[in-house]
N, C-alpha and C positions, 0 to 999 in steps of 0.2 A: 169223525171221532174227536173229542176234545180232551179226553184223558185215557190212560191205558197203562200198560206195563212201563215202569219208570225209565227204562233205557230207551224206549220208543217215544214216550211222552213225558217230558220233564215235569215232575210234580208241581202243584200250585205254589207251595212254599218256596221251592227252588226258583220258580219263575219270578216270584215277587222279589227275591234277593237279586236275581239277575237284572231285573228292570231297574232297581235302585242303582246298581253298579253301572249299568249301561248309561243311564241318565247322568250320573255323576261324571263319567268319562266322555260324554258327548258322542256315544256310538249307538248304532242301531241294535246290535245283538251282543249277547254275553253268555258264556258258560263258566261255571264255578267248579274248581277242583280242590281236593284236600291238601295238595302240596305243589311245590314249584315244578317238580319233575313231570307230573302228569299234565300240568298246564303248558309246559314247554313242548311236550309231545303233541298236544293238541294244536298249538300254534304252528309247529313244523308241518303237521299233517295238512293243515289248511293252506299254508304258504306253498308247499310243494305242488298243490293242485290249482292255485290261483296266484300265479306270479305277479307281483306288483301291487297287490292289495294290502292295505294297512291292517295288520293284526298285531295286537299288543297283549302282553301279560301284565296284570296290575294287581295290587293288593286288594283283597276283598274283605278283610277283617277276620278276626278269630282264627288266624293261622291259615286261612284259605286263600287261594289265588284265583283271579278271574282272567278269562281270555275274552277280550272285547274286539268286535269286528263289524264291518259294514254288512248291510242286509244281503248284498250280492253273494256272500260266501256262507250264509246261514245254513243252507242245506248240507254243505260239506262239513261244517262244524257239528251239525246234528248227527252225521254219520259217525264221527269220531266218538261222540258221547255214547251212541248206541253200540258200536263195535267193541269198544274197549272198557266200557262200564266203570270208569274211574271217577265219575262225577260225585259231588257231595250228595248225601242222602236227604230226603225230605225231613227226617227227624233232626238232622244237624241244621238244616236251613231254618226250621221252625224255632229251634233253640236260639239261633243267632238273631232272628227277627224279634224274638221276645226278650232278648237281652239276658238269657239264662246262662249262667256260668257252666263251663264244661265239667262233666263228672270225671272221676278217676276210674278208668276202665281197665286198668292193668290186671286186676284179679279176674275180671270177666274174660278178657282176652286169653289169659292163661287157662281158664276153665274150658273155653271153647277148643283151644289147641289140644288140651289133654283129652277131651271127649272125642274129637275127630281122630286123634292118634289111636286111642283105645279101640275104637270100632274098626279101624283099619289094621290093627296089629302092628303099628309103627311107633316111633318116638315123637313126643311133643315138639322137640326142637327141630324136627323135620317137617312140621306143618307150618305153612305160610298162609296168613289170612289177608283177604282183600275185601274191598267194599262191594263186590259182586262176583258171581261165578265167572262172568266174562272178563273182569279185571284180572282174575287169576290166570285164565287161559291166555290173555294178551301178554301178561308178565312172563309166563312160561315160554311163550313163543319168542319173545325178545331174547330170553336166555338161550334158547335153542339156536337162534340166528347168530348170536355172539359165539356160541360154541362151534357152529359150522357155517361160517360166513359164505354167502353166495350159493348155499344149498337150499333147494325147495323142500317143503314138507309133503307128507302124504296123508290123505284122509280116506279111510276105508268105510264105505257105506254112507248113505244119506244121513247127515248129522243135524243137530240143532243148528239153525240157520247161521248164527253169527260166529260159531266156531270155524266154519268154512270161510266166512267173510274176513276174519282176522288173517287166516293163512293166505288168502288171495290178495289182500290189500297191504300187507306188510311183508318185509323180507323179500324172498325171491320167488314167491308164488307157491302154488300147490298142485300136486297130482291128485286127482279125485276120481273115484269109481264108486258106483252104487252096487249094493249086493254084498253078500258074504259067502257066496258059493264058490265053486272051483274057478270060474272065470276071473272075477276080480282078485281073488286070493292068489291065483297063479300069476296074473299080471304083476301084482305087487311084489311077489317073490322074485320075479325076473328083474323088476326095477331095482330092488334092493341088491341084486347081484351085479348090477351094471352102473349104478349111480349112487353117490353119497347123498343121503337124505338127512335133513336137520332133525326129523322126527317122524313117527308114524302115529296118527291120531285115530281113535275109534271110541265107540260108546258101548256100555252095557246097561240097558239094551238101547239100540238106536232109536232116535226120536224123529218121526212118530211111528215108524214101522216095527219097532220092538224086536229087531233082529240082533243076534250076537255072533261075532266072528269066532272062529276057532283060535282062542288066544294062545294055546300051546304052540300051534303051528306058526302063528303070527309072531310070537315072541322069539321063536327059534330063527325065523327069517330075519327079523329086525336085528337080533344079536349078531348073526353072520354078516349083516350089512352095516354093522356098527352104528345103528340108529336107535335112539331110545324109543320105547313103546309107551305112549301116553293113553291111559284108559280113563274115560269119564264114567263115574259110577252114580251120577245124579239120579237117573231113572230107577235103576235097580236098588240103589242104596247099599251102604256097607253093612246093613243089617242082614240083607239077603244074599249078597255076593262078597267074595274075597278077591278083589282085583289085584292085590299085592302078590298073589300066586305067580302072576306073569308080568305085571306092569313094572316099568321103571319109575313112572310118575303117575299119580292119581289126581285128577281134577274133579272138583265137586262144587255144585251150586248149593250153598247152605241156605239159600233163600227158600228152597223147596222142602223136602221132607224133614230135613234136620231141624228147621225152624217150625214148620207145620202150621203157621198161622197166616202166612202170606203178607206179613207186615214188616219184614226186615230183609234188605238186600245184603248178601254176604257170599264170599266164596273161599275155597281152600285149595291149595296145591300141596300134595303130600309126596315127598321124595322117599322112595322105598329103600330101606337100608341094604337090601341084597342086590341093588342095581350096580352094574359095572360102571354106570355113569355117575354114581353118587358123589364121588370126590370132585368131579368136574362141574357138576350142576349145583352143588351146595353153595359155593361162594357166589355164583351168578344169581341164584334165587335170593340169597341174602341181600344182594345189591338191588334186585328188582322189587323186593318187598317194601316199597316206599309208600304203599297205599293201604296201610292197616285200617281195619274197621274203626269208625268213630266210636268213642266211649259209650254213648247212649245206645247205639245199635248193638254193640258187643254185650252190654249188660242185659238187654232184652233177649238177645240170642242165647246167652248162657242160661237164662231163666227158662225159656220156652223149649229148649232142646232136651230138657231133663227126661221127657216122656217119648223121646225119639223112637226107641225100640218098641215100646208098647203100641204106639200109633202105627208103625210100619207093619208089625206082626198082625194086628187086628185088621187093618185095611187090606193087607195082602191076602188073608184068608177069604175076606168078602169078595175081593176082585176075582179070585179064582172061581168062586161059585157063580158070580155074575157072568163071567166070560163063558163058562160051561153052559149056562142057561141060554145066553144070547146066541151061541153057535147052533142051537137047536131051533131057534125061532124062525118061522117063515118070513121072508122079506129081508133077512140079514144076509148080505152077500159074503162078507168076510169080517172076522175079528182078528186083529193083529195083536199077538200077545205071546210071550214065551210060554212054553208048556213042557210036559214030560218028554215030548218028542224032540225037543231042542237040545241035542247032545252038547252043543257048544256052550249053551247057558249052564248046563249041568257041570261043566268043568270048573266053573267059578262059584256055583251056587253053594251056599253054606248048608250043612246038614239040617239045620233048623230053619232055613230060609224058605221064602215063598217065591213065586214067579213074578212078584211085583204088584204095584198098586195102579199101574198105568196101562191102558189099552186103547187101541184105535179101532173104529168100526166103519164099514161101508154098507150101504143098503142097495137093494135092487131098485131100478128106475130112479137113480139118485137125484136127477134134476127136479123131479116132482116130489120125491119122498123126503129128501134130507132137510130142506128148509122147514117143512111142516114138523118133522120129527124134532129137529133142533129147537124150534121155537116152543114146542109143547112139552119138552123135557124139563120137568120141574127140578132143575139143579142150577146152582149159581153158574153163570157163564164167564169164563175168563181164561187167559192163556198160561197161567201158572200150573203147578202140580204139587202134590205132596201135602196138601192142607188137611186139617182135621175134617173139613167139610168137602164133599165131592164137587168137582168142577168139570164142566164140559165146554168145548169150544170147536168152532169150525176152523181147525188148526191151520190148514193150508191157506185159507183165505186171510187169516190174520198174519201169519209169519211170512207168506210168500205172495202177497197180493199183487206185487209189481212183477212177478216172475212165475205166474201160474203155469204157463206152457212149459217152462223149464222144469218146474217141479213135477209136472205130469210126465215129462220125458224121463224123469228119474224114478217113475213108478209110484209117485205120491199123488193120489187123486185130489182134485180140488174140492170134492164132496166128502172128504174124510172128516169124521168127527172123533176128536180125541177126548178120552174120559180119564180123569184122575179120581180114584175111589177114596173116599174119606172114612170117617168112623161110623157112618150110618149102618144100620143092620142090613143084611142081605134082603130080607123080606121087604123092608122099606124101599130100597133101591129097585128091587124087582118090580114093585108096583108102579114106580115112577116110569121105568123103562117100558113096562107093558102099556101104560096109558099113552106114552109118546108114540110107540110103535103102532098102536091101534089107530092113532090119529092120522 
């Protein structure tokens, strides 16, 4: 693969900027960040793992900073770019290379904060914006580590890949269990009663198995253990669920449904006003929010998120119909999706909300059936979600290619196909899936 999701494959415009900077400074490799704090974090991450190698922070132009390094540490540098999501965007790189002056994005940033806050039922001043969803998660994790130094965090159920990577690679590590049933929930409850944790992370719904923990029980246990509960609502969206009923902090990748076009990376961390950790976390998050969105990205995000509600409601209704139809189809082994039987999802589901726009499916005889099904499914193929157009991908192969056995040990099949439903009609999508299944 020569290109892909921007945290895994740095965009072409970014690579051109990096090449110019590396050549100027006489080094093999380079990464470019929007500010000095992010660049210094990257430098420290590399040096901690490669003692003695020369890694420098240098001016990159237009307010950005570069980290230049020898080829021998390039793979470690790429991990930081991927895990923390703090790098410059392709749009900012293209503007720099073209010599285009920066726009004034203050009004757009304010609009995005207000829109995120309104959908979550919180205050705009408690919404912190970042250049990607993972940048927000990483910043929050740093704040939690500062709040509870030496304490590990907990991750309940199989999450989006890099949310766990951040917890494992920074701070004091993570306790991790898959599943949301009595076993892992009970273990976490016991852990909270015996060990101080920096925070408890979970998703509504988990990616890619679409499970939801009992947040009422989880919030009670976390509160007794004096650990903040962090809920990611990216998959379900704030249109369909109200995470603030139980969460202390909400993390959201605005790249996905909030933007809906797959062309802006952005993230938000929302501090819930009712949290007992509010006063302690607010100043820490203010200090960590040093990676605000670049103006050009914020302007486009403000414009394109205007139809957020309409898109989610339309796609959600279609997804429910499509899942119901797929579950009756011969050859379909399983469809992972929240439903009426999911009582835990019902605790946070809004009265007007759906069960979401994302589902994952498994087929009978997967080794023979899935490649043919995937390749004959007439949808755009890609690892994102929440777009106006539907997306399908061999999710486990893309996200966990180097750890397939581990993922399968967590109950995530390597043959799983994840589908994000867009604005197409049910009949249109049904015909496409029928054709692929018949193949």
